[in-house]
N, C-alpha and C positions, 0 to 999 in steps of 0.2 A: 294304191290298193283299192280294190272294188269289194263292196259288201252287198250281198243280195238282201233285199228288203221285201217282205211280203205285207201287203195291206190286208188286215183282217176285218176291218170295218170301213164302211163307206166314208165315215167322218175322218179317217186317218189322214194325217198330213205328213208328207215325206220330210225326214230330218234335213236340215240344211245349215250350212255355215253362213252367218249373216255378214261377215266381212272377209276379205281376201286372206288375212292372216289369223283368223279365229282358230283357236285350238279345239273348241267345242261346237258341236252342231246342236241347234235347238230341237227339243222334243215338245210336241203339242198335245193338248188334251183332245182325245177322240171321244167326246161326249155329245149327246143329242140335246141336252138342256143344261142350263147353268147349275153348278154345284156350289153351295155356300158352306164355307168352313167357319164355324164360330171360334172365338179365341180358345186356344188349347185343343181344338179338335183336329183330327187327322183323317185322311181318306186315301184309299188306293185309286188313283186316277189312271184310266187306261189310255194308251197311246194308239191302240189299234194296229200296232206294228210288231212283226217278228223279224229277227235278223239272223243271218248266217255269218257270224263273225269268224274269220279264218283262225285255224289252229295257231297258237302262239300269241294271240291277241285277246283283249277283253274290251268291253265297253264300260267306261266309268261314267255313272250317272251322277251329276252334280247339280247343286242349286243354281238358280239364276240370281246374280247379285242384286239386280233391280227389285225383284220380288222380296228378297230378304231386307234390303234397306228401306224400301218404300212401304212395305206391308207386314214385315215380320214373318213372311211365308218362306219356308225352307223344306228340305227333305229330312225325314226322320233318320234314314240310314245313309248319310252322305259320307263318302261316295258309295253309291250302290254299284254292284258289279254284275255285268252281263257276261257270263262265261261263254266261251267259244262253242260249247256243245249244247247250249240252251236254244230251243227253237219256239218257245212259247211267247205269248204276248208280253211286251214290255209294259210294266205298270210303274207308276211314280207314286211313292208314298209322301204326300204333302202334309205338312203340319202348319197350323196358324199360330205362331208365337206372338202375333200382334195383339192389339187391344180392341180391334174392331173386326166385324165380320169381313171375310174376304170371299169374293165370288169368282170362281173359275168359269169362264165362258167357253163354249165349243170353239176349238181351234186355238185357244190361248197357248202361248209358249210358257211351259211350266218347269222345264229343266233343260239341262244341256248334257250332251254325251261326248266324251273324249275317248278316242280309240287309242289304246296303249299296248305296248309289248308286255308279255308275261314271261316270267322265268319261274319254272317249278324247281324248287330247291330239293336237294337230297339231305335229309336230317340224320344226324348221328348223335345218340345220347352219350354224354361224357360225365365224369365225376366232378370235374372243375373246369372253369373257363380261364382263358389267358387274361392277364392283368392289363388294364389300360389306365391312363391318367385320370379318367373319369370314374371308372368302375361302376358302382351302383349309385353315384351321386346325382340324384334328383331330376325331377321333371323340369324341363326348361332350364337346366343347368343352374338352378337357384339353390340347390341343397335340400329341397323338399324330399322327404323319404317316406316310403310306404312301410308302415309297421304292421306286421301280420301277427295276430293274436291266435296262437294255436291251441288255446284252452278249450 
């Protein structure tokens, strides 16, 4: 599959797979000076890229495990979705969950993008659903239940 990529900023770095069997390609910060995130702070970091993802696919933007483990830095909306009809600049919403300041430098790898197939479902409202062995039994299959207070 080929995806057209437009560089919108001179600092933009083309996404690339770092190993032969990598599922995700790295996305880099297209900034001209370092950006420091204090603990608990978040920021929209530009990539300087716009994509023409083919119909029937999406770009899933995911955190980089090294940033999460080593610095507590991740994405606020993980995974983020880049729809096939979006042609604007890809931005990465980083958040620092760590205990120390974290500085993003120009060209740093800040996220990864996985290209995935999309299926649009047709929804039909019904009065009841079919029974299963699980039914409404809990998150993580542990029996946790959501209680809704309609008062």
